N, C-alpha and C positions, 0 to 999 in steps of 0.2 A: 236367114242371115247369111251373107256371103262370107267365105273364108277370106282372111286378110291377104293382101297382095304379096306379102313377104313369104308366104308358103312356097310358091313356085321358085322364088329366089333361093330360099334355104335348100330346096331340093337340088337345084343346080350346083350350089356350093358343095353340098354333100357328095354329089356325083363326081365333081371335079377333084375333091380330096381323095375319094376312093380310087380314082384313076391315078393320082400321084402316088398313092401308097402302093398300087400295083406296079407302076413303072419304076419307082425309086424306093424300094423297101428299106434301104439303109437309112434313109432320112426318118422313117416312121417306126423303125424298130425300137423296142423299149431300151432305155439306157441301161447299159451294163454297169454294175458297181465297179468302182476302181479296185484293182487287185489289192488284197490285203497282205500284210506281212505274214508269212507262214508261221504257224505256232511251232512247227518242228523244223529245225535247221539241220540238213544233212551234214555229215562230217564230224570233226572232232571239236566243235565249239564247246566251251564249258557251259555247264548248267548249274543252277542253284537248286539244291534239293529242298523239299519242304521240311520245316522244323517239326520235331515231335510236339504234339499238342501240349504235353506236360514238360517240355524242355525247360530246365531251370535257368535262372539268371546266373551269370558268373559271380563268383564270390568276391572278386575284386576287379578294379580297373586294370587292364593290362599295363605292364610297365612300359615306360618310354613315352615318346611324344604322340599324343592321340591324333594330332593333325597328320603326322606321318603314317599312322595306321590307316586312316581314312583315305589319304592320298594313295597309298600302296594298293588299296582295294579298288579305287577309281582307276588307277593306272592298269590294273589287271582287267577290269570289265570294259573300259572304254573301247579298246580295239574290237572286242566281241560285238559291240553295238555299232561300231563304225562312227563314233563321235569323239570329240575332244572336250577339254574343260580347262578352266583357268585355275584360280587359287582354290585352296581347300581350307576352310576354317572350322574349328570346333567351338561351339558356343553353349551357353546355358540357356537354351531356348525353353520357354514356358508353354508354348502352344504348338510347336512343330517338331517333327522328328528330323526334318531336313528341308533344304530349299536350294533352288538353282536360279541364279540371276540370268537375265538375258545375255549378259557378257560371258556366261559360262562358269561363274564362280559358284562353288558348292559350299554349303554350310550344313553341319550336322550337329545334332544334339549329343553331348558327350555321353549321355546315359546309354546310347546305343552300344557303347563299348562293353556294357554289361549283358547285352543280349547275345543269344547264340550266334555264331559266325554266319550261319545261313541268313538270319534276319538282318544282320548288319549288311551283308552283301546285297540282300534285296533292296534295302534303303538306298544303297549306293547306286544300284542299277536303276531304281525308280528316279532318282535325281538326274542321273546321266541321260535317261530317256527324255527328260525335258529339253535336252539339247536338240532333239529331233522334233518334239511336239511340246510346246509350252502350254499344255492344257491337260485335262484328264479325259480326252475323247476316246472313242473306241480304237482309233488308230494308235493312240498313246499306249493303251493297255495291250494291244497286239504287239507293239514294239517291245514292251516289257517282257511279254511272253516268249520272245525270241530266246532269252536266256533264263527266264524265271517263270516257267509255266504254272508253278504253284503259288503265284503271288497272293492269291486269296488266303492261303494258309498262313503266309507271313503277316498279312494285315490282321488276320484273326488273332495271331499270337500277340501282336503289338497291342491290340485292343484289350485282350485278356490280361496282359501283364503291365499295362501302363501304370497302374497305381504302384506296383512294386518298384518299377523303374524310377518313378518320381519320388519314392521314399528315400532314394539314395541321395546322399549329400557328398559333394566333392570338395575335399580340402585341398589336395594336391593331386598330381597325376597318380600317385600310388596310395593316397590316403582317402578312403571313402567309408562312409557309414550308411548302413541301411536302417532307416527309422522304423520303429515298430508301428504296426497298423493303428495303434491307439493314439499316436501323436499326430498333430496336424501336418498335413503334407501340402505341397504346392498343388495348384489346380491340375486336374487330370489333363494330359495333353490330347489335343485333337490330332489325328493322323494327318499328314500332309495330303494324303489322298482321301477322296470321299469314302465314306463308310460303305461297306458292301462286301 
C-alpha cells in the first residue's frame, strides 16, 4: 500500500515552520505569564498581621457610628491598595461578611465590629480589592496579599468564629447580646470569599 500523498506535504510544512522558528524565535517562544503583583512591597506600606487563632470576640460593639468605623478603615487601606470607593454601609447581612458593588459602594456586616481589628481590616481590604478585581481570581488574591499576606489566617478565623459572631444580637450601636449556644441562631454565614 502506498503512503498517502499528504505525507510529503506535511513534511514540507514542518520544515517551513522549523525554518520560521529558527529565523523568528520571538514569534515561537513560549508565552510568558503576565507579571503578578508582588507579595512583598518594599517601603513603609502598612500590613495586616495575622490574628491569633484563639483571638476572642470583643465583648461589645464599639461605641459610635459603625459606618464611620468601617469608612475610616477603608480610608486608611484604600491608598495602600491604590483604589477608591464610594459609600460605606453597615447591614445585618445573613450570608455575607461584606460586599463591593461595581460602583464602588462597600457594605459590611455589623458583626465584624466584634471581630479582632486585624480581621475587620482584612475584610475591608478584601472588599477594596474588588475595586481592582471583581472576582476571586489568582490576581485578586495576589492583590490582597499586597497588604494582607496572611489572608488565609483571617479567613480561617472567620470560619471558626462565625457561629459566635452570629449569636450576637444588635439592639442599638452600644447594646448587644451574645446568645448562648443552646438557643437558635441565624444561619451560619458564608464568607464572601471562597473557602480555602
